[in-house]
C-alpha positions as CSV (number, residue, x, y, z in Angstrom):
1,X,-11.0,15.0,15.6
2,X,-10.6,14.3,11.9
3,X,-13.3,14.7,9.3
4,X,-13.5,12.6,6.1
5,X,-14.1,14.9,3.1
6,X,-14.0,12.4,0.3
7,X,-12.4,9.1,-0.7
8,X,-10.8,8.3,-4.0
9,X,-10.5,4.6,-4.3
10,X,-8.8,3.5,-7.5
11,X,-9.5,-0.2,-7.5
12,X,-10.7,-1.5,-4.2
13,X,-12.5,-0.2,-1.2
14,X,-10.4,0.7,1.9
15,X,-12.4,0.0,5.0
16,X,-13.0,3.1,7.1
17,X,-11.8,1.4,10.3
18,X,-8.5,0.7,8.6
19,X,-8.1,4.3,7.7
20,X,-9.1,5.4,11.2
21,X,-6.5,3.0,12.7
22,X,-3.9,4.4,10.3
23,X,-4.7,8.0,11.4
24,X,-4.5,7.1,15.1
25,X,-1.2,5.3,14.9
26,X,0.6,5.9,11.5
27,X,3.8,4.2,10.8
28,X,5.0,7.5,9.2
29,X,3.8,11.0,8.5
30,X,5.3,12.5,5.3
31,X,4.9,16.2,4.3
32,X,3.2,16.7,1.0
33,X,2.1,19.7,-1.1
34,X,1.1,22.8,0.9
35,X,-0.6,21.9,4.2
36,X,-1.1,18.3,3.2
37,X,0.5,15.4,5.0
38,X,0.4,11.6,4.2
39,X,-0.3,9.5,7.2
40,X,0.9,6.1,6.1
41,X,1.5,2.6,7.4
42,X,2.0,-0.9,6.0
43,X,-0.6,-3.6,6.4
44,X,-1.1,-7.2,5.4
45,X,-4.4,-7.6,3.5
46,X,-5.1,-11.2,2.4
47,X,-1.5,-12.2,2.7
48,X,-0.1,-9.3,0.6
49,X,1.7,-6.2,1.9
50,X,0.1,-2.8,1.1
51,X,0.9,0.8,2.0
52,X,-2.2,2.5,3.3
53,X,-2.0,6.3,2.7
54,X,-4.4,8.9,4.1
55,X,-3.8,12.4,2.7
56,X,-4.7,14.9,5.5
57,X,-5.1,18.6,5.6
58,X,-4.2,19.3,9.2
59,X,-4.1,23.1,8.8
60,X,-7.8,23.0,9.5
61,X,-9.5,22.4,12.9
62,X,-10.6,19.6,12.8
63,X,-8.2,18.1,10.3
64,X,-9.7,16.8,7.1
65,X,-8.9,13.5,5.3
66,X,-8.8,14.6,1.6
67,X,-8.4,11.1,0.2
68,X,-7.2,7.6,1.3
69,X,-6.0,4.6,-0.7
70,X,-3.8,1.6,-0.6
71,X,-0.9,0.7,-2.9
72,X,1.7,-2.0,-3.3
73,X,4.3,0.6,-4.3
74,X,5.7,0.8,-0.8
75,X,9.2,1.7,-1.8
76,X,8.0,4.6,-3.9
77,X,6.1,6.3,-1.1
78,X,7.8,5.2,2.1
79,X,10.0,8.2,3.1
80,X,13.5,7.7,4.3
81,X,14.4,9.4,7.7
């Protein structure tokens, strides 16, 4: 189970179901600061590719989504294996 603490949407609303889908089957999980991890995947929205990132604190039970957003800066955030 994952709780949604808050959302920070810079420019456009990210649909909750898209965030939930990303959390269930992320394309990649990248370690962040402290206990935070970025669950991220690429998605096509209106013919344009975006990177959807959900920042999650999974040190808690249940895990908590701290924030979620989408960006076109895929190369910046997509981690290399």
